[in-house]
N, CA, C and O atoms as CSV, one atom per row, in Angstrom:
chain,resi,resn,atom,element,x,y,z
A,1,MET,N,N,-15.215,1.818,5.009
A,1,MET,CA,C,-13.836,1.381,5.104
A,1,MET,C,C,-13.807,-0.141,5.106
A,1,MET,O,O,-14.703,-0.799,5.635
A,2,ALA,N,N,-12.774,-0.673,4.511
A,2,ALA,CA,C,-12.617,-2.124,4.420
A,2,ALA,C,C,-12.337,-2.704,5.797
A,2,ALA,O,O,-11.774,-2.028,6.659
A,3,PRO,N,N,-12.732,-3.961,6.005
A,3,PRO,CA,C,-12.455,-4.594,7.300
A,3,PRO,C,C,-10.955,-4.762,7.517
A,3,PRO,O,O,-10.182,-4.889,6.567
A,4,ILE,N,N,-10.567,-4.759,8.778
A,4,ILE,CA,C,-9.157,-4.935,9.137
A,4,ILE,C,C,-8.766,-6.383,8.865
A,4,ILE,O,O,-9.425,-7.304,9.347
A,5,PRO,N,N,-7.708,-6.589,8.103
A,5,PRO,CA,C,-7.289,-7.967,7.819
A,5,PRO,C,C,-6.712,-8.645,9.049
A,5,PRO,O,O,-6.205,-7.991,9.960
A,6,GLU,N,N,-6.798,-9.961,9.057
A,6,GLU,CA,C,-6.278,-10.757,10.171
A,6,GLU,C,C,-4.788,-11.032,9.944
A,6,GLU,O,O,-4.395,-12.173,9.703
A,7,ARG,N,N,-3.977,-10.005,10.021
A,7,ARG,CA,C,-2.529,-10.176,9.913
A,7,ARG,C,C,-1.850,-9.256,10.906
A,7,ARG,O,O,-2.472,-8.349,11.460
A,8,GLU,N,N,-0.591,-9.494,11.120
A,8,GLU,CA,C,0.136,-8.774,12.160
A,8,GLU,C,C,0.661,-7.418,11.721
A,8,GLU,O,O,0.831,-6.525,12.551
A,9,VAL,N,N,0.920,-7.249,10.428
A,9,VAL,CA,C,1.453,-5.973,9.940
A,9,VAL,C,C,0.550,-5.413,8.843
A,9,VAL,O,O,-0.157,-6.153,8.159
A,10,LEU,N,N,0.590,-4.105,8.695
A,10,LEU,CA,C,-0.205,-3.428,7.673
A,10,LEU,C,C,0.558,-3.418,6.352
A,10,LEU,O,O,1.721,-3.020,6.293
A,11,HIS,N,N,-0.113,-3.858,5.305
A,11,HIS,CA,C,0.453,-3.785,3.962
A,11,HIS,C,C,-0.258,-2.675,3.197
A,11,HIS,O,O,-1.403,-2.341,3.500
A,12,CYS,N,N,0.411,-2.113,2.221
A,12,CYS,CA,C,-0.142,-0.989,1.471
A,12,CYS,C,C,-1.551,-1.269,0.943
A,12,CYS,O,O,-2.429,-0.412,1.040
A,13,LYS,N,N,-1.769,-2.455,0.388
A,13,LYS,CA,C,-3.065,-2.752,-0.227
A,13,LYS,C,C,-4.207,-2.749,0.777
A,13,LYS,O,O,-5.367,-2.653,0.375
A,14,ASP,N,N,-3.915,-2.853,2.091
A,14,ASP,CA,C,-4.939,-2.848,3.125
A,14,ASP,C,C,-5.121,-1.486,3.779
A,14,ASP,O,O,-5.979,-1.321,4.647
A,15,CYS,N,N,-4.337,-0.533,3.377
A,15,CYS,CA,C,-4.353,0.793,3.990
A,15,CYS,C,C,-5.350,1.714,3.277
A,15,CYS,O,O,-5.389,1.739,2.047
A,16,PRO,N,N,-6.151,2.469,4.028
A,16,PRO,CA,C,-7.086,3.392,3.390
A,16,PRO,C,C,-6.403,4.576,2.705
A,16,PRO,O,O,-7.049,5.314,1.960
A,17,ARG,N,N,-5.118,4.762,2.948
A,17,ARG,CA,C,-4.373,5.875,2.331
A,17,ARG,C,C,-3.649,5.460,1.051
A,17,ARG,O,O,-2.915,6.255,0.464
A,18,TRP,N,N,-3.855,4.220,0.620
A,18,TRP,CA,C,-3.221,3.699,-0.603
A,18,TRP,C,C,-4.277,3.600,-1.688
A,18,TRP,O,O,-5.372,3.087,-1.455
A,19,TYR,N,N,-3.951,4.085,-2.859
A,19,TYR,CA,C,-4.921,4.111,-3.958
A,19,TYR,C,C,-4.443,3.299,-5.146
A,19,TYR,O,O,-4.523,3.752,-6.288
A,20,GLY,N,N,-3.954,2.123,-4.884
A,20,GLY,CA,C,-3.464,1.261,-5.948
A,20,GLY,C,C,-4.571,0.423,-6.540
A,20,GLY,O,O,-5.622,0.216,-5.934
A,21,ALA,N,N,-4.310,-0.043,-7.719
A,21,ALA,CA,C,-5.238,-0.943,-8.393
A,21,ALA,C,C,-4.803,-2.371,-8.105
A,21,ALA,O,O,-3.630,-2.709,-8.266
A,22,GLU,N,N,-5.729,-3.199,-7.685
A,22,GLU,CA,C,-5.398,-4.597,-7.381
A,22,GLU,C,C,-4.797,-5.297,-8.589
A,22,GLU,O,O,-3.934,-6.162,-8.436
A,23,ASP,N,N,-5.240,-4.937,-9.788
A,23,ASP,CA,C,-4.712,-5.571,-10.992
A,23,ASP,C,C,-3.250,-5.211,-11.228
A,23,ASP,O,O,-2.450,-6.053,-11.638
A,24,ASP,N,N,-2.910,-3.953,-10.965
A,24,ASP,CA,C,-1.540,-3.485,-11.209
A,24,ASP,C,C,-0.600,-3.810,-10.057
A,24,ASP,O,O,0.610,-3.932,-10.247
A,25,GLU,N,N,-1.162,-3.949,-8.866
A,25,GLU,CA,C,-0.408,-4.211,-7.644
A,25,GLU,C,C,0.516,-3.073,-7.242
A,25,GLU,O,O,1.293,-3.219,-6.298
A,26,VAL,N,N,0.448,-1.935,-7.941
A,26,VAL,CA,C,1.270,-0.772,-7.630
A,26,VAL,C,C,0.358,0.441,-7.594
A,26,VAL,O,O,-0.548,0.575,-8.417
A,27,GLY,N,N,0.603,1.320,-6.635
A,27,GLY,CA,C,-0.215,2.526,-6.565
A,27,GLY,C,C,0.411,3.564,-5.658
A,27,GLY,O,O,1.403,3.292,-4.981
A,28,PRO,N,N,-0.172,4.762,-5.646
A,28,PRO,CA,C,0.380,5.834,-4.819
A,28,PRO,C,C,-0.068,5.753,-3.367
A,28,PRO,O,O,-1.214,5.416,-3.067
A,29,CYS,N,N,0.848,6.066,-2.491
A,29,CYS,CA,C,0.545,6.252,-1.074
A,29,CYS,C,C,0.225,7.738,-0.917
A,29,CYS,O,O,1.070,8.585,-1.208
A,30,SER,N,N,-0.975,8.058,-0.462
A,30,SER,CA,C,-1.359,9.468,-0.373
A,30,SER,C,C,-0.533,10.228,0.671
A,30,SER,O,O,-0.364,11.442,0.556
A,31,ILE,N,N,-0.023,9.535,1.677
A,31,ILE,CA,C,0.829,10.193,2.673
A,31,ILE,C,C,2.152,10.605,2.031
A,31,ILE,O,O,2.587,11.749,2.164
A,32,LYS,N,N,2.782,9.670,1.342
A,32,LYS,CA,C,4.059,9.960,0.690
A,32,LYS,C,C,3.893,11.026,-0.399
A,32,LYS,O,O,4.744,11.901,-0.559
A,33,HIS,N,N,2.797,10.941,-1.136
A,33,HIS,CA,C,2.547,11.896,-2.217
A,33,HIS,C,C,2.327,13.299,-1.656
A,33,HIS,O,O,2.879,14.263,-2.187
A,34,ALA,N,N,1.536,13.431,-0.601
A,34,ALA,CA,C,1.266,14.740,0.007
A,34,ALA,C,C,2.536,15.356,0.594
A,34,ALA,O,O,2.704,16.575,0.590
A,35,ARG,N,N,3.411,14.514,1.090
A,35,ARG,CA,C,4.672,14.980,1.668
A,35,ARG,C,C,5.662,15.403,0.583
A,35,ARG,O,O,6.622,16.124,0.858
A,36,GLY,N,N,5.424,14.953,-0.645
A,36,GLY,CA,C,6.309,15.315,-1.753
A,36,GLY,C,C,7.449,14.339,-1.974
A,36,GLY,O,O,8.433,14.671,-2.634
A,37,ASP,N,N,7.323,13.124,-1.422
A,37,ASP,CA,C,8.359,12.110,-1.646
A,37,ASP,C,C,8.480,11.817,-3.136
A,37,ASP,O,O,7.478,11.754,-3.849
A,38,LYS,N,N,9.712,11.639,-3.596
A,38,LYS,CA,C,9.913,11.285,-5.005
A,38,LYS,C,C,9.419,9.871,-5.285
A,38,LYS,O,O,8.928,9.585,-6.377
A,39,LYS,N,N,9.549,8.993,-4.302
A,39,LYS,CA,C,9.095,7.611,-4.465
A,39,LYS,C,C,7.805,7.420,-3.661
A,39,LYS,O,O,7.826,6.913,-2.539
A,40,TYR,N,N,6.693,7.833,-4.254
A,40,TYR,CA,C,5.414,7.693,-3.559
A,40,TYR,C,C,4.589,6.523,-4.071
A,40,TYR,O,O,3.540,6.213,-3.508
A,41,LEU,N,N,5.051,5.866,-5.137
A,41,LEU,CA,C,4.375,4.663,-5.622
A,41,LEU,C,C,4.907,3.466,-4.846
A,41,LEU,O,O,6.117,3.300,-4.686
A,42,THR,N,N,3.993,2.640,-4.372
A,42,THR,CA,C,4.397,1.468,-3.607
A,42,THR,C,C,3.686,0.229,-4.136
A,42,THR,O,O,2.644,0.323,-4.784
A,43,HIS,N,N,4.255,-0.907,-3.855
A,43,HIS,CA,C,3.660,-2.194,-4.221
A,43,HIS,C,C,2.649,-2.559,-3.143
A,43,HIS,O,O,2.871,-2.273,-1.967
A,44,GLY,N,N,1.559,-3.177,-3.522
A,44,GLY,CA,C,0.504,-3.527,-2.584
A,44,GLY,C,C,0.939,-4.420,-1.449
A,44,GLY,O,O,0.369,-4.350,-0.360
A,45,SER,N,N,1.934,-5.259,-1.670
A,45,SER,CA,C,2.389,-6.160,-0.610
A,45,SER,C,C,3.494,-5.546,0.258
A,45,SER,O,O,4.017,-6.203,1.158
A,46,HIS,N,N,3.843,-4.294,-0.015
A,46,HIS,CA,C,4.864,-3.595,0.765
A,46,HIS,C,C,4.364,-3.382,2.190
A,46,HIS,O,O,3.217,-2.985,2.395
A,47,GLU,N,N,5.226,-3.646,3.178
A,47,GLU,CA,C,4.884,-3.394,4.574
A,47,GLU,C,C,4.887,-1.895,4.811
A,47,GLU,O,O,5.824,-1.201,4.418
A,48,CYS,N,N,3.839,-1.393,5.454
A,48,CYS,CA,C,3.724,0.043,5.706
A,48,CYS,C,C,4.901,0.542,6.539
A,48,CYS,O,O,5.327,-0.114,7.490
A,49,ASP,N,N,5.418,1.710,6.167
A,49,ASP,CA,C,6.509,2.314,6.925
A,49,ASP,C,C,6.137,3.724,7.402
A,49,ASP,O,O,7.008,4.515,7.762
A,50,GLU,N,N,4.837,4.027,7.398
A,50,GLU,CA,C,4.354,5.324,7.864
A,50,GLU,C,C,3.865,5.175,9.307
A,50,GLU,O,O,2.871,4.491,9.551
A,51,PRO,N,N,4.552,5.808,10.269
A,51,PRO,CA,C,4.240,5.624,11.690
A,51,PRO,C,C,2.780,5.881,12.061
A,51,PRO,O,O,2.207,5.136,12.856
A,52,GLU,N,N,2.174,6.920,11.499
A,52,GLU,CA,C,0.789,7.210,11.885
A,52,GLU,C,C,-0.184,6.144,11.391
A,52,GLU,O,O,-1.191,5.875,12.046
A,53,GLN,N,N,0.106,5.535,10.243
A,53,GLN,CA,C,-0.759,4.478,9.737
A,53,GLN,C,C,-0.537,3.168,10.492
A,53,GLN,O,O,-1.479,2.399,10.688
A,54,ILE,N,N,0.683,2.914,10.911
A,54,ILE,CA,C,0.966,1.718,11.709
A,54,ILE,C,C,0.229,1.828,13.042
A,54,ILE,O,O,-0.348,0.850,13.516
A,55,LYS,N,N,0.247,3.016,13.646
A,55,LYS,CA,C,-0.463,3.241,14.906
A,55,LYS,C,C,-1.966,3.054,14.694
A,55,LYS,O,O,-2.630,2.419,15.514
A,56,TRP,N,N,-2.511,3.602,13.597
A,56,TRP,CA,C,-3.934,3.438,13.269
A,56,TRP,C,C,-4.274,1.959,13.148
A,56,TRP,O,O,-5.281,1.502,13.690
A,57,PHE,N,N,-3.431,1.209,12.435
A,57,PHE,CA,C,-3.673,-0.214,12.217
A,57,PHE,C,C,-3.681,-0.975,13.530
A,57,PHE,O,O,-4.552,-1.814,13.759
A,58,GLU,N,N,-2.719,-0.689,14.391
A,58,GLU,CA,C,-2.647,-1.377,15.685
A,58,GLU,C,C,-3.904,-1.086,16.510
A,58,GLU,O,O,-4.445,-1.986,17.153
A,59,THR,N,N,-4.366,0.156,16.492
A,59,THR,CA,C,-5.575,0.538,17.226
A,59,THR,C,C,-6.793,-0.182,16.669
A,59,THR,O,O,-7.601,-0.712,17.433
A,60,GLU,N,N,-6.935,-0.207,15.355
A,60,GLU,CA,C,-8.072,-0.875,14.711
A,60,GLU,C,C,-8.042,-2.385,14.938
A,60,GLU,O,O,-9.076,-3.017,15.153
A,61,LYS,N,N,-6.840,-2.943,14.883
A,61,LYS,CA,C,-6.696,-4.389,15.085
A,61,LYS,C,C,-7.116,-4.769,16.504
A,61,LYS,O,O,-7.795,-5.776,16.705
A,62,LEU,N,N,-6.715,-3.969,17.478
A,62,LEU,CA,C,-7.088,-4.215,18.864
A,62,LEU,C,C,-8.604,-4.086,19.046
A,62,LEU,O,O,-9.222,-4.919,19.709
A,63,ALA,N,N,-9.196,-3.055,18.466
A,63,ALA,CA,C,-10.649,-2.859,18.555
A,63,ALA,C,C,-11.388,-4.018,17.884
A,63,ALA,O,O,-12.424,-4.464,18.376
A,64,HIS,N,N,-10.864,-4.497,16.779
A,64,HIS,CA,C,-11.474,-5.622,16.067
A,64,HIS,C,C,-11.456,-6.887,16.932
A,64,HIS,O,O,-12.446,-7.616,16.993
A,65,LYS,N,N,-10.338,-7.139,17.594
A,65,LYS,CA,C,-10.224,-8.307,18.462
A,65,LYS,C,C,-11.195,-8.207,19.634
A,65,LYS,O,O,-11.799,-9.203,20.033
A,66,ARG,N,N,-11.345,-7.002,20.183
A,66,ARG,CA,C,-12.269,-6.797,21.296
A,66,ARG,C,C,-13.718,-7.055,20.843
A,66,ARG,O,O,-14.484,-7.714,21.546
A,67,ARG,N,N,-14.078,-6.537,19.679
A,67,ARG,CA,C,-15.426,-6.736,19.157
A,67,ARG,C,C,-15.685,-8.206,18.886
A,67,ARG,O,O,-16.781,-8.710,19.134
A,68,LYS,N,N,-14.684,-8.880,18.382
A,68,LYS,CA,C,-14.806,-10.293,18.038
A,68,LYS,C,C,-15.004,-11.153,19.290
A,68,LYS,O,O,-15.751,-12.131,19.264
A,69,SER,N,N,-14.337,-10.788,20.375
A,69,SER,CA,C,-14.427,-11.587,21.601
A,69,SER,C,C,-15.668,-11.247,22.438
A,69,SER,O,O,-15.985,-11.968,23.385
A,70,SER,N,N,-16.361,-10.177,22.108
A,70,SER,CA,C,-17.566,-9.794,22.867
A,70,SER,C,C,-18.778,-10.576,22.473
A,70,SER,O,O,-19.857,-10.362,23.025
């Protein structure tokens, strides 16, 4: 898994559930696609709006800060 970026909010391009191409900057969100959303393609710079992924990001960010300060 890619390292957690040093930013305050999760963007699609940093999420492990996003399968976009960096060149295209647009890709599918696997959560939205699995749920059957009609609009499951997102831009890489889009702020995540999936609650479970935001919670995951906050947990990982906190763990990263703890590891960094140890």
